[in-house]
C-alpha positions as CSV (number, residue, x, y, z in Angstrom):
1,M,0.0,0.0,0.0
2,A,2.8,2.4,0.9
3,E,4.4,1.8,-2.5
4,L,1.2,2.7,-4.4
5,T,0.9,5.8,-2.4
6,T,4.5,6.7,-3.2
7,I,4.0,6.2,-6.9
8,A,0.6,8.0,-6.9
9,R,1.7,11.1,-4.8
10,P,3.5,13.0,-7.7
11,Y,0.4,12.6,-9.9
12,A,-1.9,13.8,-7.1
13,K,0.3,16.8,-6.4
14,A,0.6,17.7,-10.1
15,A,-3.2,17.5,-10.5
16,F,-3.7,19.5,-7.3
17,L,-1.3,22.2,-8.3
18,Y,-2.9,22.4,-11.8
19,A,-6.4,22.5,-10.4
20,S,-5.5,25.0,-7.7
21,A,-3.8,27.3,-10.3
22,N,-6.9,27.2,-12.5
23,N,-9.5,27.5,-9.6
24,A,-10.9,24.1,-10.5
25,L,-10.3,22.1,-7.3
26,D,-14.0,21.0,-7.0
27,S,-14.3,19.9,-10.7
28,W,-11.0,18.1,-10.6
29,E,-12.0,16.3,-7.4
30,Q,-15.2,15.3,-9.0
31,S,-13.4,14.1,-12.2
32,L,-10.9,12.1,-10.2
33,G,-13.7,10.6,-8.1
34,L,-15.4,9.5,-11.3
35,L,-12.2,8.1,-12.8
36,A,-11.4,6.2,-9.5
37,A,-14.8,4.6,-9.5
38,L,-14.5,3.6,-13.1
39,V,-11.2,1.8,-12.8
40,E,-12.5,0.0,-9.7
41,E,-15.6,-1.2,-11.7
42,P,-14.9,-4.9,-12.4
43,Q,-15.9,-5.0,-16.1
44,L,-13.9,-1.9,-17.0
45,A,-10.9,-3.0,-14.9
46,A,-10.9,-6.4,-16.7
47,A,-11.1,-4.6,-20.1
48,L,-8.3,-2.2,-19.1
49,D,-6.2,-5.2,-18.0
50,S,-6.5,-6.8,-21.5
51,P,-3.0,-7.5,-22.9
52,G,-4.2,-6.8,-26.4
53,L,-4.9,-3.1,-25.7
54,T,-2.3,-0.4,-26.3
55,S,-1.9,2.5,-23.8
56,T,-3.6,4.8,-26.3
57,Q,-6.6,2.4,-26.5
58,R,-6.8,2.2,-22.7
59,A,-6.9,5.9,-22.5
60,E,-9.5,6.2,-25.2
61,L,-11.6,3.5,-23.5
62,V,-11.7,5.5,-20.3
63,A,-12.4,8.7,-22.1
64,Q,-15.3,7.0,-24.0
65,V,-16.8,5.8,-20.7
66,C,-16.5,9.2,-19.1
67,G,-18.0,11.0,-22.1
68,D,-18.5,14.7,-21.6
69,Q,-17.6,14.5,-17.9
70,L,-13.9,14.5,-18.6
71,D,-12.3,17.7,-19.9
72,E,-9.0,17.9,-21.9
73,P,-6.7,18.2,-18.9
74,G,-8.4,15.2,-17.3
75,S,-8.0,13.3,-20.6
76,N,-4.3,14.2,-20.6
77,L,-3.9,12.8,-17.1
78,V,-5.6,9.6,-18.2
79,A,-3.3,9.3,-21.2
80,Q,-0.2,9.8,-19.0
81,L,-1.4,7.2,-16.6
82,A,-2.2,4.8,-19.4
83,Q,1.1,5.3,-21.1
84,H,2.9,4.2,-17.9
85,N,0.4,1.4,-17.0
86,R,-0.7,3.4,-13.9
87,L,-4.5,3.6,-14.4
88,P,-5.1,1.4,-11.3
89,L,-3.5,4.2,-9.3
90,L,-6.5,6.5,-9.8
91,P,-8.3,5.6,-6.5
92,T,-5.1,6.4,-4.6
93,I,-4.5,9.6,-6.6
94,F,-8.1,10.6,-5.8
95,R,-7.6,10.0,-2.1
96,L,-4.4,11.9,-2.0
97,F,-5.9,14.8,-4.0
98,H,-8.8,15.0,-1.6
99,E,-6.4,15.1,1.4
100,L,-4.4,17.9,-0.2
101,K,-7.6,19.9,-0.9
102,A,-8.9,19.3,2.7
103,A,-5.6,20.4,4.1
104,Q,-5.6,23.6,2.0
105,Q,-9.2,24.4,3.0
106,N,-8.5,23.5,6.7
107,V,-11.1,20.8,6.7
108,A,-11.0,17.5,8.5
109,D,-12.9,14.4,7.2
110,V,-14.2,12.6,10.2
111,E,-15.9,9.2,10.4
112,V,-18.2,8.9,13.4
113,I,-19.4,5.3,14.2
114,S,-22.0,5.0,16.8
115,A,-24.0,2.2,18.4
116,F,-27.3,3.9,17.4
117,E,-28.3,6.5,14.8
118,L,-27.3,10.0,16.0
119,D,-30.0,12.7,15.8
120,D,-29.2,16.2,14.4
121,A,-28.7,17.7,17.9
122,E,-26.2,15.0,19.0
123,T,-24.4,15.3,15.7
124,S,-24.2,19.1,15.9
125,K,-22.8,18.9,19.5
126,L,-20.3,16.3,18.4
127,V,-19.2,18.4,15.4
128,A,-18.7,21.5,17.5
129,A,-16.5,19.5,20.0
130,L,-14.5,18.0,17.2
131,E,-14.0,21.4,15.4
132,K,-12.7,22.8,18.7
133,R,-10.4,19.8,19.3
134,F,-9.0,19.7,15.7
135,G,-9.1,23.5,15.1
136,K,-10.6,22.8,11.7
137,E,-14.0,22.7,10.0
138,V,-15.2,19.1,10.3
139,Q,-17.1,17.1,7.7
140,V,-18.8,14.2,9.3
141,R,-19.6,10.8,7.7
142,K,-21.8,8.8,10.1
143,A,-22.1,5.0,10.4
144,V,-23.9,2.7,12.8
145,D,-22.2,-0.4,14.4
146,E,-24.4,-2.0,17.0
147,S,-21.5,-4.1,18.3
148,L,-20.1,-0.9,20.0
149,I,-22.9,-1.4,22.6
150,G,-22.9,2.4,23.3
151,G,-20.8,5.5,22.8
152,V,-19.0,6.5,19.6
153,L,-15.8,5.7,17.7
154,V,-14.3,8.7,15.9
155,R,-11.7,8.4,13.1
156,A,-10.0,11.5,11.7
157,G,-7.0,10.5,9.6
158,D,-4.6,8.8,11.9
159,T,-6.4,9.9,15.0
160,V,-8.9,7.5,16.6
161,I,-11.0,8.4,19.6
162,D,-12.7,5.4,21.1
163,S,-15.3,6.3,23.6
164,S,-17.5,3.2,22.9
165,V,-18.5,0.8,25.6
166,R,-16.9,-2.0,23.7
167,G,-13.6,-0.1,23.6
168,R,-13.8,0.7,27.3
169,L,-14.5,-3.0,28.1
170,Q,-11.5,-4.0,26.0
171,K,-9.2,-1.6,27.8
172,L,-10.5,-2.9,31.1
173,A,-9.8,-6.5,30.1
174,E,-6.3,-5.6,29.0
175,Q,-5.6,-3.9,32.3
176,L,-7.0,-6.9,34.2
177,N,-5.0,-9.4,32.1
178,S,-1.8,-7.4,32.5
179,R,-2.0,-7.6,36.3
180,V,-2.3,-11.4,36.3
C-alpha cells in the first residue's frame, strides 16, 4: 500500500497544483472521483487489463466511458497514466488529491461510528466539539455499528478516539490481564 501511495503522490500533487492554479479544485476532485470509481468497476478493470490493448486504446476507452464528464486536462492525465500502466492508481490519486484539498481548506474528514443512529442535535454537538479539538472545519460521515454497545468511535485520519462501551471494556480487560 505504501508503494502505491509513493507512486501516486506525484500525480496527485501535479493534479492538485494544476487545479489550484486554475481555480478548479472541485471539478478536478469530481473528475478524479469518477475516474477512480470507473477503474474499480470490475468489467472496465478487466477490459483495461487486457494485454491486447495499447496504452492509447486504454486511455480512449476510459475517455469514452466518461463522455462529456472528462475535460481535456483530465484526458491528458488519463493518457499519461495509461502510457505508464498506472490507471489502477486512480483511486489512490483521488484519495491523495482529496487530502491535499482538505488540508488547504483547513477541513478534517471525520468518520463517526455510533451504536445507534445519532440525531441532528447530537451530531451538531459532536461536530462542535471535534471542530474545537482539531481546530478545523469538520465534515462528518456517520455510520452505525451495534457491536459498539454504546458511545462513539471517531476516526479522523490517523487519530482514533474510542469512547465506545466495547472499547472501554477491551481496555479494562487488557488492564486486568496485565495484572495477572
